[in-house]
C-alpha positions as CSV (number, residue, x, y, z in Angstrom):
1,D,-81.5,45.7,58.1
2,L,-82.8,45.6,54.6
3,R,-85.8,48.1,54.1
4,I,-88.1,48.5,50.9
5,E,-89.8,52.0,50.3
6,W,-91.9,53.4,47.7
7,F,-90.8,57.1,46.5
8,K,-93.1,59.0,44.2
9,M,-91.2,61.4,41.8
10,E,-92.8,64.6,40.9
11,G,-91.7,67.0,38.2
12,K,-89.6,69.7,40.5
13,N,-87.4,66.4,41.8
14,E,-83.8,66.6,40.5
15,G,-83.9,63.0,39.4
16,A,-86.9,63.5,37.1
17,G,-86.0,63.1,33.4
18,K,-82.8,61.3,34.3
19,T,-82.3,57.4,33.8
20,I,-80.9,55.3,36.6
21,G,-77.5,54.9,34.8
22,E,-77.1,58.8,34.6
23,L,-77.9,58.9,38.3
24,E,-75.2,56.3,39.1
25,V,-78.0,54.8,41.7
26,R,-76.0,51.8,43.0
27,Q,-72.6,53.2,42.7
28,R,-73.5,56.5,44.6
29,T,-75.7,55.2,47.1
30,G,-75.6,51.4,47.7
31,A,-79.3,51.1,47.2
32,S,-81.2,49.4,44.4
33,I,-84.4,50.5,42.6
34,I,-86.0,47.3,42.3
35,A,-89.3,48.5,40.3
36,G,-90.6,51.5,38.6
37,I,-94.4,51.8,38.4
38,R,-95.9,54.3,35.9
39,D,-99.7,54.7,35.1
40,D,-100.5,50.8,34.6
41,D,-97.1,49.9,33.5
42,T,-94.7,48.2,36.0
43,V,-91.2,47.5,35.4
44,I,-89.4,45.0,37.6
45,N,-85.7,45.3,38.1
46,P,-85.3,48.5,35.6
47,G,-81.7,48.6,34.2
48,P,-79.4,51.6,33.5
49,S,-81.5,53.0,30.7
50,Y,-84.7,53.2,32.7
51,L,-86.2,56.7,32.4
52,I,-87.3,58.1,35.8
53,S,-90.3,60.5,34.9
54,P,-92.5,62.6,36.8
55,G,-95.3,60.6,38.2
56,T,-93.2,57.3,38.4
57,T,-93.4,55.6,41.7
58,L,-90.0,54.0,42.5
59,V,-89.6,51.0,44.6
60,I,-86.4,51.1,46.5
61,A,-84.3,48.4,48.5
62,G,-81.4,48.9,50.8
63,K,-80.3,49.7,54.1
64,K,-81.8,52.9,55.9
65,N,-78.7,55.1,55.2
66,N,-78.5,54.0,51.5
67,I,-82.2,54.9,50.9
68,K,-81.6,58.1,52.4
69,L,-78.6,59.0,50.0
70,L,-80.8,57.8,47.0
71,K,-83.7,60.0,48.2
72,E,-81.1,63.0,48.4
73,I,-80.1,62.4,44.9
74,L,-83.8,62.0,43.7
75,L,-84.8,65.1,45.2
């Protein structure tokens, strides 16, 4: 079943300061980041060059186990 979850990045997270492409999100997890929200700026369907900064809230879509894998990479 498809799930959509929100995940807030913090400075201590391993994925902070990296791009979606560097983390190879889809290839490694099967989940997709469908939006990034930072301050008042929302990026829908961010591409591989999107920088995941501390304070960014990611909107993630995928199956439960795929989302779990993605969170492990981000942490």
